[in-house]
Residue, then its C-alpha position, 0 to 999 in steps of 0.5 A: m279584808a275583815e278579820p273574821m273572814l281571814v280567820e275563816l279562810k285560815k280555818l278552811t285552809d287548815i281543814a283542806t290540808d289536814m290529811d287526817l280528815a276524809a277527802n270529801i271534807r277537805k274538798d268541801a273546804i276547798k269549795a268553800m274557799g272558792h265561794i269566799g271570792t276574795h283576793e286572799a282566798l285566791l292566794a290560799l287556793l293557789d297555795l293549795v294547788a302548789s302543795v305536794k301534800l294534797k292528792a292530785d284531784e284535790r289540787k285540781l279542784a283548788l285550781q278549778q276554784s281559782e279559775k272561777l275566781i279569776k274569771 
């Protein structure tokens, strides 16, 4: 994967896990990670699914985005 895409994915992961941000911003970051559509994005989404730090609906969204990438 190109270096700029990895940087973008890292930024989105940071946003998705920043509990100081509004939930809708975190959810938008999760959706954006799903749109990247790479293996690295899938791994990052699965890390979010496993994160106990996120709320249940955010983890569910990360799982749904992961499922879309797998299909």
